C-alpha positions as CSV (number, residue, x, y, z in Angstrom):
1,M,-30.6,13.6,-1.8
2,V,-28.4,16.2,-3.1
3,A,-26.1,17.7,-0.9
4,E,-24.6,21.8,-0.4
5,A,-21.7,23.1,-1.2
6,V,-2.9,25.1,5.1
7,D,-3.1,22.7,7.8
8,P,-1.2,23.6,11.0
9,A,2.5,24.1,10.4
10,P,4.3,20.8,11.1
11,G,7.4,20.3,13.2
12,R,10.6,21.1,11.5
13,G,11.5,18.6,8.8
14,R,8.3,16.5,9.3
15,P,5.5,15.9,6.8
16,R,2.4,17.9,6.9
17,S,-1.0,16.5,8.0
18,P,-2.5,14.2,5.3
19,L,-6.1,15.0,6.4
20,P,-7.2,17.2,3.4
21,T,-5.8,14.6,0.9
22,S,-7.4,11.6,2.6
23,L,-10.7,13.3,3.3
24,A,-10.8,14.5,-0.3
25,M,-10.5,10.9,-1.5
26,R,-13.4,9.9,0.8
27,V,-15.5,12.7,-0.5
28,V,-15.0,11.5,-4.1
29,D,-15.8,8.0,-3.1
30,L,-19.0,9.2,-1.4
31,V,-20.0,11.1,-4.5
32,R,-19.4,8.0,-6.6
33,R,-21.4,5.7,-4.3
34,H,-24.4,8.1,-4.6
35,G,-24.0,8.4,-8.4
36,L,-24.3,12.2,-8.4
37,A,-24.7,13.9,-11.7
38,E,-22.7,16.7,-13.2
39,G,-23.7,20.0,-11.5
40,A,-24.9,18.3,-8.3
41,H,-24.8,20.5,-5.3
42,V,-22.4,18.9,-2.8
43,T,-23.0,20.6,0.6
44,E,-20.4,20.6,3.3
45,Q,-23.0,19.6,5.9
46,W,-24.1,16.6,3.9
47,V,-20.5,15.4,3.5
48,A,-19.8,16.0,7.2
49,D,-22.9,14.0,8.2
50,E,-22.2,11.2,5.8
51,L,-18.6,10.8,6.8
52,G,-19.0,11.6,10.5
53,V,-16.5,14.5,10.5
54,S,-16.8,18.2,11.3
55,R,-17.4,20.8,8.7
56,S,-14.0,22.5,9.1
57,P,-11.9,19.7,7.6
58,V,-14.6,19.1,5.0
59,R,-14.2,22.6,3.7
60,K,-10.4,22.1,3.3
61,A,-11.1,18.9,1.4
62,M,-13.7,20.6,-0.8
63,L,-11.3,23.5,-1.6
64,F,-8.7,21.0,-2.6
65,L,-11.2,19.3,-4.9
66,A,-12.0,22.7,-6.3
67,D,-8.3,23.2,-7.1
68,L,-8.4,19.9,-9.0
69,D,-11.5,21.1,-10.9
70,I,-13.5,18.1,-9.5
71,V,-16.0,20.6,-8.0
72,R,-16.7,24.2,-8.7
73,R,-17.0,26.7,-5.9
74,V,-19.8,29.3,-6.3
75,P,-19.6,32.2,-3.8
76,N,-22.5,32.1,-1.3
77,R,-23.8,28.9,-2.7
78,G,-21.3,26.2,-2.2
79,F,-19.7,23.4,-4.3
80,F,-21.0,21.8,-7.5
81,L,-19.7,18.7,-9.3
82,T,-17.9,19.6,-12.6
83,R,-18.4,16.1,-14.1
84,P,-20.6,13.0,-13.4
85,A,-19.6,10.8,-10.6
86,A,-19.1,7.9,-13.0
87,D,-16.3,9.9,-14.7
88,L,-14.3,10.2,-11.5
89,G,-12.8,6.7,-11.7
90,D,-11.8,4.9,-8.5
91,I,-10.3,8.0,-6.9
92,G,-11.7,7.2,-3.5
93,L,-9.7,4.1,-3.1
94,D,-6.2,4.6,-1.5
95,A,-3.7,4.2,-4.3
96,D,-1.1,3.0,-1.8
97,A,-3.2,0.0,-0.7
98,G,-2.0,-3.5,-0.8
99,A,0.3,-5.6,1.3
100,E,3.4,-5.0,-0.8
101,E,2.9,-1.2,-1.1
102,D,2.1,-0.9,2.6
103,A,5.3,-2.9,3.5
104,Y,7.3,-0.8,1.1
105,F,6.5,2.4,2.8
106,R,6.7,0.9,6.3
107,V,10.3,-0.1,5.4
108,V,11.0,3.5,4.2
109,D,9.6,5.1,7.3
110,D,11.3,2.6,9.7
111,H,14.7,3.1,7.9
112,L,14.4,6.9,8.0
113,G,13.3,6.8,11.6
114,G,16.3,4.6,12.6
115,R,14.1,1.6,13.4
116,F,15.3,-0.6,10.6
117,G,18.6,-1.3,8.7
118,P,20.9,-0.4,7.2
119,E,21.7,-4.1,6.6
120,F,19.0,-6.8,6.3
121,T,17.8,-9.9,4.6
122,A,14.7,-10.8,2.6
123,A,13.7,-13.2,5.5
124,E,13.8,-10.2,7.9
125,I,11.5,-8.2,5.6
126,S,9.1,-11.1,5.3
127,R,9.0,-11.7,9.1
128,R,9.0,-8.1,10.2
129,Y,6.4,-6.8,7.8
130,G,4.1,-9.8,7.4
131,V,4.6,-10.4,3.7
132,T,5.2,-13.6,1.8
133,G,8.6,-14.6,0.5
134,G,7.6,-13.7,-3.0
135,Q,6.2,-10.3,-1.9
136,A,9.5,-9.6,-0.1
137,Q,11.5,-10.4,-3.2
138,R,9.4,-8.1,-5.4
139,L,9.7,-5.4,-2.8
140,L,13.5,-5.8,-2.8
141,A,13.6,-5.9,-6.6
142,R,11.7,-2.6,-6.7
143,M,14.0,-0.9,-4.2
144,E,17.0,-2.1,-6.0
145,G,15.6,-0.9,-9.3
146,E,15.1,2.6,-7.7
147,D,18.7,2.4,-6.6
148,L,17.8,2.6,-2.9
149,I,19.5,-0.6,-1.9
150,G,22.3,-2.9,-3.1
151,R,23.4,-6.5,-2.5
152,R,25.9,-7.1,0.3
153,P,28.9,-9.4,-0.5
154,G,27.7,-12.9,0.4
155,R,24.2,-12.5,1.7
156,G,21.6,-9.8,2.3
157,W,21.0,-6.2,1.4
158,R,22.2,-2.7,2.4
159,F,20.6,0.7,2.0
160,H,22.6,3.2,0.0
161,P,23.2,6.5,1.9
162,V,20.2,8.8,1.8
163,L,19.2,12.2,3.1
164,S,17.5,11.5,6.5
165,S,17.5,14.9,8.2
166,A,15.9,18.3,7.6
167,E,19.4,19.9,7.4
168,G,20.6,17.5,4.8
169,H,17.4,17.9,2.8
170,D,17.7,21.7,3.0
171,Q,21.3,21.5,1.6
172,S,20.1,19.3,-1.2
173,Y,17.5,21.8,-2.3
174,R,20.0,24.7,-2.0
175,F,22.4,22.7,-4.2
176,R,19.5,22.4,-6.7
177,M,18.7,26.1,-6.4
178,I,22.3,26.7,-7.7
179,V,22.4,24.0,-10.4
180,E,18.9,24.0,-12.0
181,P,18.5,27.7,-12.8
182,A,22.0,27.8,-14.1
183,A,21.2,24.9,-16.4
184,V,18.3,26.8,-17.9
185,L,20.7,29.7,-18.7
186,E,23.4,27.4,-20.3
187,P,24.3,28.6,-23.9
188,G,23.4,25.1,-25.2
189,F,20.0,25.0,-23.6
190,A,17.3,24.0,-26.1
191,P,13.7,22.9,-25.4
192,D,12.9,19.4,-26.5
193,P,9.4,19.7,-28.0
194,A,8.5,16.0,-27.5
195,A,9.7,15.9,-23.9
196,F,8.0,19.2,-23.1
197,A,4.7,17.9,-24.5
198,E,5.0,14.6,-22.5
199,H,5.7,16.4,-19.3
200,R,3.0,19.0,-19.9
201,A,0.5,16.2,-20.3
202,R,1.7,14.6,-17.0
203,Q,1.3,17.9,-15.1
204,E,-2.1,18.5,-16.6
205,A,-3.2,15.0,-15.6
206,L,-2.2,15.8,-12.0
207,L,-4.4,18.8,-12.1
208,R,-7.3,16.8,-13.5
209,G,-7.3,14.5,-10.4
210,R,-4.2,12.3,-10.8
211,I,-2.8,14.1,-7.7
212,L,-5.3,12.1,-5.7
213,T,-4.9,8.7,-7.4
214,A,-1.2,8.4,-8.1
215,P,0.9,6.3,-5.7
216,R,3.6,8.2,-3.8
217,A,6.4,6.7,-5.9
218,E,4.7,7.9,-9.1
219,L,4.3,11.4,-7.7
220,F,7.9,11.6,-6.8
221,Q,9.0,10.3,-10.2
222,T,6.7,12.8,-12.0
223,G,8.3,15.7,-10.2
224,A,11.9,14.4,-10.3
225,G,11.5,13.5,-14.0
226,F,10.3,17.0,-14.8
227,H,13.3,18.6,-13.3
228,E,15.7,16.1,-14.8
229,M,14.2,16.8,-18.2
230,L,14.7,20.6,-17.8
231,V,18.3,20.2,-16.8
232,G,18.9,17.6,-19.6
233,C,17.9,20.3,-22.1
234,S,20.9,22.3,-21.1
235,G,23.2,20.0,-23.1
236,N,25.5,19.9,-20.1
237,A,26.0,16.3,-19.1
238,F,27.7,17.2,-15.8
239,L,24.7,19.2,-14.6
240,A,22.3,16.5,-15.7
241,D,24.2,13.9,-13.8
242,A,24.3,16.0,-10.6
243,V,20.5,16.4,-10.6
244,R,20.0,12.6,-11.2
245,R,22.3,11.9,-8.2
246,Q,20.4,14.3,-6.0
247,N,17.1,12.6,-6.9
248,R,18.5,9.2,-6.0
249,V,19.6,10.2,-2.5
250,R,16.5,12.2,-1.7
251,R,13.9,9.7,-2.9
252,L,13.1,8.0,0.4
253,I,12.7,11.3,2.4
254,E,10.6,12.7,-0.4
255,Y,8.2,9.8,-0.1
256,R,7.3,11.0,3.3
257,H,6.0,14.3,1.9
258,Q,3.5,12.7,-0.4
259,Y,1.0,12.1,2.4
260,D,-0.4,15.6,2.0
261,R,-1.0,16.3,-1.7
262,T,-2.6,19.7,-1.5
263,R,0.6,21.6,-2.1
264,L,1.2,19.7,-5.3
265,V,-1.5,21.7,-7.1
266,H,0.5,24.9,-7.0
267,Q,3.7,23.1,-7.9
268,A,2.1,21.5,-11.0
269,R,0.9,24.9,-12.1
270,E,4.4,26.3,-11.6
271,H,5.8,23.5,-13.7
272,L,3.4,24.4,-16.5
273,R,4.4,28.1,-16.2
274,L,8.1,27.1,-16.5
275,L,7.3,25.2,-19.7
276,D,5.4,28.2,-21.1
277,L,8.3,30.6,-20.4
278,L,10.9,28.3,-21.9
279,E,8.8,27.6,-25.0
280,R,8.6,31.4,-25.5
281,G,12.4,31.7,-25.0
282,E,12.1,33.7,-21.8
283,R,15.0,31.8,-20.1
284,R,15.9,34.5,-17.6
285,A,12.3,34.7,-16.2
286,A,12.2,30.9,-16.2
287,A,15.4,30.7,-14.2
288,E,14.1,33.2,-11.6
289,L,10.8,31.2,-11.3
290,L,12.7,27.9,-11.0
291,H,14.9,29.3,-8.2
292,A,11.8,30.7,-6.3
293,H,9.9,27.4,-6.9
294,L,12.7,25.3,-5.4
295,D,13.2,27.7,-2.5
296,R,9.5,27.5,-1.6
297,V,9.4,23.7,-1.9
298,R,12.6,23.5,0.2
299,W,11.0,25.5,3.0
300,I,7.7,23.5,2.9
301,K,9.6,20.2,3.3
302,T,12.2,21.3,5.8
303,R,11.0,24.4,7.7
304,V,14.7,25.5,7.8
305,G,15.1,29.3,7.8
306,A,12.6,32.0,7.1
307,E,9.5,31.3,5.0
308,P,10.1,32.5,1.4
309,P,7.2,34.1,-0.5
310,V,5.0,32.1,-2.8
311,P,6.1,32.7,-6.4
312,P,3.6,35.1,-8.1
313,G,1.1,33.8,-10.6
């Protein structure tokens, strides 16, 4: 057996369909189960038959896998594996699985949807989300560590203020569109070779398949950390603090946008282009790309205003 080789616009401020991402994970899991060799021909029809879906979503999933260089697309022939199935790791398993992880994001979604909070106790978490007392305590410790919640005087917890609307999220990105390009143009801006190398490796790992395997929290931190690092290179502590504060208040609503990961391929490539420009000293070009990058991501996540063009390259 060898087999052949952007979703509909969402409502304003709502996450896009996760279908290409989840189906891509299932395709990789299928390839691993059959132990396919490097160069194996993975046909859309075979995948559709094995997974019980139509060919149209399969094609979107295969194109996503091609973006990640897991398969190679050959015109008029189809898709072929670029590495042995054994080298793909456990990509097909949902990285967000597990009772604690599931409860974490149910709390996030319920809070942003107005169904939970803003004040609560560990017992309420345990009872409402079906986790043990120990799991609830670990969940709360994680949220406190991410600066999402704080202890109430006496007993219980309270959510810190967060961005919970498309309009607020839009304003947050517009603020960053002012601050971050300006940081790159600060007279004290100086690339940090060690930090650049570390973040380059993280972005390249995303493009080698980590986009599929990373939990939502890690994906957010990878992107947020990249932008904080760039602004930190400005040498301006006020700009760096402003961006860190923005990342704190937008963390929860950003988690909602990690369901569909296909858009992250282009964003990771743009992050690498920014590093290239800054390493060459082309700060004006980097500032322009950074502004366009943030504007495009802003629109994808909020659908506020007219659609901006995709940055070239």
